[in-house]
C-alpha positions as a Python dict, from the first residue, in 0.01 Angstrom:
ca = {
    (1, 'M'): (0, 0, 0),
    (2, 'V'): (-209, 20, -314),
    (3, 'E'): (89, -165, -533),
    (4, 'R'): (53, -458, -357),
    (5, 'F'): (-278, -524, -434),
    (6, 'H'): (-314, -251, -748),
    (7, 'V'): (-350, -613, -1049),
    (8, 'C'): (-668, -721, -1270),
    (9, 'A'): (-742, -981, -1045),
    (10, 'S'): (-865, -739, -737),
    (11, 'C'): (-1044, -526, -951),
    (12, 'V'): (-1465, -497, -913),
    (13, 'N'): (-1443, -513, -1358),
    (14, 'F'): (-1244, -862, -1350),
    (15, 'Q'): (-1393, -1169, -1454),
    (16, 'A'): (-1299, -1510, -1491),
    (17, 'V'): (-1463, -1735, -1738),
    (18, 'R'): (-1371, -2127, -1786),
    (19, 'T'): (-1376, -2272, -2119),
    (20, 'D'): (-1285, -2574, -2269),
    (21, 'D'): (-975, -2460, -2321),
    (22, 'G'): (-931, -2370, -1952),
    (23, 'M'): (-932, -2029, -1791),
    (24, 'K'): (-1040, -1705, -2009),
    (25, 'Y'): (-961, -1364, -1767),
    (26, 'F'): (-1153, -1027, -1930),
    (27, 'C'): (-1172, -696, -1792),
    (28, 'R'): (-1551, -547, -1810),
    (29, 'R'): (-1490, -219, -1866),
    (30, 'L'): (-1209, -201, -2117),
    (31, 'G'): (-1386, -518, -2322),
    (32, 'Y'): (-1065, -731, -2359),
    (33, 'E'): (-876, -1008, -2283),
    (34, 'T'): (-627, -951, -1937),
    (35, 'K'): (-406, -1151, -1724),
    (36, 'T'): (-467, -1120, -1343),
    (37, 'T'): (-151, -1001, -1285),
    (38, 'Y'): (-185, -714, -1526),
    (39, 'K'): (-226, -320, -1381),
    (40, 'F'): (-418, -49, -1525),
    (41, 'N'): (-481, 265, -1429),
    (42, 'C'): (-883, 260, -1398),
    (43, 'W'): (-838, -11, -1122),
    (44, 'E'): (-1150, -22, -893),
    (45, 'P'): (-1054, -245, -560),
    (46, 'K'): (-1338, -511, -491),
    (47, 'P'): (-1499, -452, -144),
    (48, 'Q'): (-1288, -719, 32),
    (49, 'V'): (-954, -569, -115),
    (50, 'K'): (-1052, -234, 17),
    (51, 'R'): (-1153, -373, 368),
    (52, 'L'): (-829, -557, 360),
    (53, 'M'): (-651, -205, 236),
    (54, 'E'): (-789, -69, 539),
    (55, 'K'): (-735, -316, 795),
    (56, 'R'): (-319, -308, 719),
    (57, 'K'): (-342, 8, 678),
    (58, 'G'): (-379, 30, 1038),
}
């Protein structure tokens, strides 16, 4: 189940910033630019993602 949700965009540390050049995505914890689909071992799901995971778990 976690594999379905485990991406940077669903992590509490994910930050999207709109710039003149378009959207930039950052990991506040790691301190560098990332992509929405990247995966790291430090992933901590957002509260709404946790609830969705629990709901789908049954």
